[in-house]
Each structure stands twice: as C-alpha cells, then as structure tokens.
Steps between C-alpha positions, in 0.01 A plus 500: 500500500614847423469759766495874456645716772437865507581775746345832565707807571484605863580858593674448834712811540431869518746737331778593743673839514766371738438761768447870546623719213689817588658773292623856533403779262646853483236765554604688184459204264313574177131417475452203269818322613476121534604413856496124538362188331342274760507123440324206664598135442240225455633154593220320312664568164164447338469581127177675593666737747475867408610726782356848530567757769281741693481727804300378798404828667160662545619825342664333199331550163504271196439637151386234253544747216863567584558158661680637801469537875554834670562587862628842606786602271561147370377285211517122467472316166316170566658303216864600551521586870668833429441771761552855376466851636190690387525801732748702701642381832645727769705382798386804700136393448523120533814295560366153415220316319387145557218295351403139440533339158377164373571252224225286343608189303162455320567125483223234506324347671519777763720809471746564781595845626817599685568836661767706665575857605709753312675782686625802305726731699536855369860622506551865587701714259622855554210667318412781740686829547566620856249751631670790675340757728366817331704816455553708813665829593727569798632837613819528708711783638854515369786396730261313734532139385838341559672301222420130529159567652203293390296747308201288403404145404342411168253213507415272211305176475496231234197271459719225353575197713821446700540190282835541320529846667247649258392747768851622577529879466822689427490875556702747294504873428409560137543876480530822699816414692749677277702646788495173697304651787336164577567129522221245480521159666446248220322250725364723778371792293646738762607837358808640676653848469869513413556866592324795661224662299610832355238731350769679298600173334149380429163624620312191381567137425264301283596138565364218289535147637 
C-alpha cells in the first residue's frame, strides 16, 4: 500500500527584534533624514512569511494612502522598517523619545506579532547664542576707583546643555577699550579697571562685550 504523508505549516514563532532599540540623533539633523532601519527575525522561515512593521501607540497614525506610520516627528515605513525624521527636534524642548513598535509576520495559519521599544535620544548641539543682560549706564567720579577694582559683572546665560560644554560662556571685550582702561575676566565676566578714571583722557567709554 502506498501512503501519502503531508504536513501543514505551523507558525510557531513571533518576529523577534532582539531587544530594545536605541539610537542618538543630533537635534540639528535635516528633516527627511533616514535614521535607522529596524529589523525583526522570524525563526519559522516560512515561505509565506511577510514581515511588516508598525507603531503600537495610541497617538500613532497610519496612512493607507502613503503607507506609513507617524508618531511625533518620526515616520515608519511598514514594508522596509525605515524610520525617518518628518519634523524638527530640539534638545531644549525634549531630550528623548520612546515608543513601542511591532512586527507582523502575516504567516498562516495564524499571524504572529512581536514587539519592542525604541528609544531615540536627542543630542544637544551648540545652536543657541548666549543671552547677555541688556545695555546699562554707570556714572563714576574720576580718581575714585582704584586700579584693579571690580567695576561690574556682566551676566550671560546659554540655553544649551552642559553636554559637551555647549553652555560654556567665554567673555571678551569687542570694542570701546582702545586705551586699555578695562580688563574683562574671560570666565567670570568681571570687568576690572586697570587705571584711575581721568575725565581729561576720556569722558565716556562705550564698551561692547
């Protein structure tokens, strides 16, 4: 007697990302840049397997017309797994993004779905100019302030992060110190007189820092 043996494909395994996915992205990166291609492995090796990717968050949107997922400033292409930037990111606004992604193998008799989390850390770049206090006027009597005296302190702030010293401020005199009446501490911002004020030498100093 001849016997006929047949087997049915069994979809035992869900696609596996291999763990949490992390990457770092500079805050000044161009919109439209491809950031990372996510990949999940399916151990079934079924000829029917066709893995597609998606975002498993309540605020994620899928466009059938464009065939893409969107969450915040990021897009995900279901067929390729490419994540790209679709909007601006700013370290001073938000330093990190994280959301859940999934992979569907679409294999019979019952599709399996695997998931993981992706964490995107925004890297600060030196993209903000220091903000210095507004202009001010000071009147002094000549011959009353000794050389080496602390005359005033300039104050500036930088919204950039201390990461890579992006918020470090160096002070310098740009103009108005032609006769070297002042010295300015490069790190402290303290303005020091180098000699007595003399009205006959100069009645006014317009210092730009």
